[in-house]
C-alpha positions as CSV (number, residue, x, y, z in Angstrom):
1,X,-18.4,33.7,11.3
2,X,-15.9,31.7,9.9
3,X,-15.5,27.5,10.2
4,X,-12.4,26.3,10.7
5,X,-11.6,23.5,7.8
6,X,-8.8,21.4,8.7
7,X,-7.1,20.2,5.2
8,X,-5.5,16.3,4.8
9,X,-3.2,15.9,2.0
10,X,-2.5,12.1,1.3
11,X,0.9,12.5,-1.0
12,X,3.1,13.5,1.7
13,X,5.9,14.4,-1.0
14,X,7.5,17.9,-0.7
15,X,6.7,18.7,-4.2
16,X,2.9,17.1,-4.1
17,X,1.1,18.4,-7.0
18,X,-2.1,17.8,-4.4
19,X,-1.4,20.2,-1.9
20,X,-0.4,22.8,-4.6
21,X,-4.0,22.1,-6.2
22,X,-5.6,22.6,-2.7
23,X,-4.1,25.1,-1.4
24,X,-4.6,27.5,-4.5
25,X,-8.3,26.0,-4.1
26,X,-8.2,27.6,-0.5
27,X,-7.1,30.7,-1.9
28,X,-10.7,30.5,-3.9
29,X,-13.1,29.8,-1.0
30,X,-15.3,32.3,0.1
31,X,-14.5,33.9,3.3
32,X,-16.3,32.0,5.7
33,X,-14.3,29.2,5.9
34,X,-10.8,29.4,7.3
35,X,-8.5,26.4,6.9
36,X,-6.0,24.4,8.9
37,X,-3.4,22.2,7.3
38,X,-2.9,19.1,9.6
39,X,0.2,17.3,9.2
40,X,-0.3,13.2,9.3
41,X,3.3,12.7,8.1
42,X,4.8,11.9,11.3
43,X,1.7,9.3,12.4
44,X,2.6,6.0,13.3
45,X,0.6,3.1,12.1
46,X,-2.3,2.7,13.6
47,X,-1.6,-0.1,16.5
48,X,-4.3,-0.7,19.3
49,X,-1.0,-2.1,21.1
50,X,0.0,1.8,21.3
51,X,-3.3,2.7,22.6
52,X,-2.4,3.5,26.0
53,X,-2.4,6.1,29.0
54,X,-0.3,7.4,26.8
55,X,-0.3,7.0,22.9
56,X,2.4,7.7,20.7
57,X,2.5,11.9,21.2
58,X,2.0,12.5,17.0
59,X,-1.3,10.6,17.4
60,X,-2.0,12.8,20.5
61,X,-1.2,16.2,18.4
62,X,-2.8,14.9,15.7
63,X,-6.4,13.9,17.6
64,X,-6.2,17.4,19.7
65,X,-5.7,19.7,16.5
66,X,-8.9,17.7,14.9
67,X,-11.1,17.7,17.5
68,X,-12.3,21.6,17.5
69,X,-12.3,21.9,13.6
70,X,-15.7,22.3,11.9
71,X,-15.4,19.9,8.5
72,X,-12.6,18.4,6.6
73,X,-11.4,18.3,3.3
74,X,-9.7,15.7,2.0
75,X,-6.8,16.2,-1.1
76,X,-5.2,13.4,-2.2
77,X,-3.6,11.2,-5.2
78,X,-4.3,7.6,-5.8
79,X,-1.9,4.9,-5.3
80,X,-2.8,1.5,-7.1
81,X,-6.6,2.7,-7.4
82,X,-7.2,3.0,-4.0
83,X,-6.0,5.9,-1.2
84,X,-2.7,6.5,-0.2
85,X,-1.7,4.3,3.3
86,X,-1.4,8.0,5.0
87,X,-5.3,9.1,4.1
88,X,-5.8,5.6,5.8
89,X,-3.7,5.4,8.9
90,X,-5.0,9.4,9.6
91,X,-8.8,8.2,10.0
92,X,-7.5,5.0,11.8
93,X,-5.7,6.8,14.1
94,X,-9.2,9.4,14.4
95,X,-11.2,7.1,14.8
96,X,-9.8,5.9,18.0
97,X,-9.8,4.9,20.4
98,X,-13.1,3.1,20.4
99,X,-16.4,5.8,21.0
100,X,-13.9,8.4,20.7
101,X,-13.6,9.4,17.4
102,X,-12.6,13.3,16.0
103,X,-14.7,12.3,13.0
104,X,-18.3,12.2,13.7
105,X,-20.6,14.7,12.6
106,X,-17.8,16.4,10.2
107,X,-18.6,17.7,6.9
108,X,-16.5,16.3,4.2
109,X,-15.2,17.2,0.8
110,X,-13.2,15.1,-1.2
111,X,-10.8,16.0,-4.2
112,X,-8.5,13.4,-5.9
113,X,-6.1,14.9,-8.4
114,X,-3.7,12.5,-10.4
115,X,-1.7,12.9,-13.8
116,X,-3.6,10.4,-15.5
117,X,-6.9,11.2,-17.3
118,X,-9.0,9.7,-14.4
119,X,-8.7,11.9,-11.5
120,X,-8.0,9.5,-8.9
121,X,-11.3,8.3,-9.1
122,X,-10.9,4.9,-7.3
123,X,-9.1,6.9,-4.5
124,X,-11.7,9.4,-4.1
125,X,-14.8,6.6,-3.9
126,X,-12.5,4.1,-1.4
127,X,-12.3,7.3,0.6
128,X,-16.3,8.0,0.4
129,X,-16.9,4.7,1.4
130,X,-14.4,5.3,4.9
131,X,-16.2,8.5,5.3
132,X,-20.0,7.0,5.6
133,X,-18.6,4.2,8.3
134,X,-17.0,7.5,10.6
135,X,-20.5,9.9,10.4
136,X,-19.5,12.0,8.3
137,X,-21.3,13.8,5.6
138,X,-19.4,13.8,2.4
139,X,-20.2,16.3,-0.4
140,X,-22.1,14.4,-2.8
141,X,-21.6,17.1,-6.0
142,X,-19.5,19.0,-7.6
143,X,-17.3,15.7,-7.5
144,X,-13.4,17.0,-8.0
145,X,-11.3,14.1,-9.8
146,X,-9.1,16.1,-11.5
147,X,-6.9,14.4,-14.2
148,X,-3.7,15.8,-16.0
149,X,-3.5,18.0,-12.7
150,X,0.2,19.0,-14.0
151,X,-1.5,21.2,-16.6
152,X,-3.8,22.7,-15.0
153,X,-0.9,24.3,-12.1
154,X,1.5,27.3,-13.3
155,X,4.9,26.9,-12.1
156,X,3.6,29.3,-9.6
157,X,0.9,27.4,-8.4
158,X,-1.8,29.0,-10.0
159,X,-4.7,27.6,-11.2
160,X,-5.4,28.8,-14.8
161,X,-7.8,26.7,-16.9
162,X,-10.0,25.2,-13.9
163,X,-10.4,28.0,-11.9
164,X,-14.0,28.6,-12.2
165,X,-15.4,25.0,-11.7
166,X,-12.5,24.6,-8.3
167,X,-14.1,28.3,-7.0
168,X,-17.7,26.3,-7.6
169,X,-16.6,23.1,-5.7
170,X,-15.5,25.6,-2.6
171,X,-18.5,27.6,-2.9
172,X,-20.4,24.3,-2.5
173,X,-18.2,22.7,0.1
174,X,-19.0,26.4,2.1
175,X,-22.8,25.8,1.7
176,X,-22.5,22.1,2.8
177,X,-20.7,22.8,6.3
178,X,-23.0,25.9,6.7
179,X,-26.0,23.2,6.1
180,X,-24.2,21.1,9.2
181,X,-22.6,23.8,11.2
182,X,-24.7,26.7,10.8
């Protein structure tokens, strides 16, 4: 049985290194996982005034796509020592309306990557803080802070020097999902 894992990428730019990295990581995952990249760029900022009988169509699309996934893999850069607004907004949109969260019980994995040495440490931990409240059991080890991400991707997007670590992360995440969904 393959578990369907939603992939949410915090970097919205077309040439996103985080998107490139997580795409390569999904290729290293065990075949017990299948991946569904879910776009978050079109989500209007959460505003409770818009939470009516007819909320914005992108919110409805996002919530519907997320409801049936078995887990969520987040890949994000760090912006100003925290997570990008796009990821935080997706968390907010998915947690509403109150009492109808799409997140509860979905095992999460967090990968942060940056061109600097810290690998998105601040973003990783800020995201984890929100995931605790949203009742998303989050893989603790191995931690994935990928510093100098530009040095481990080739022009073709193939991961070179970090392949073993990234495959290990994906293997551990697959076991994590199995723990909660198996």
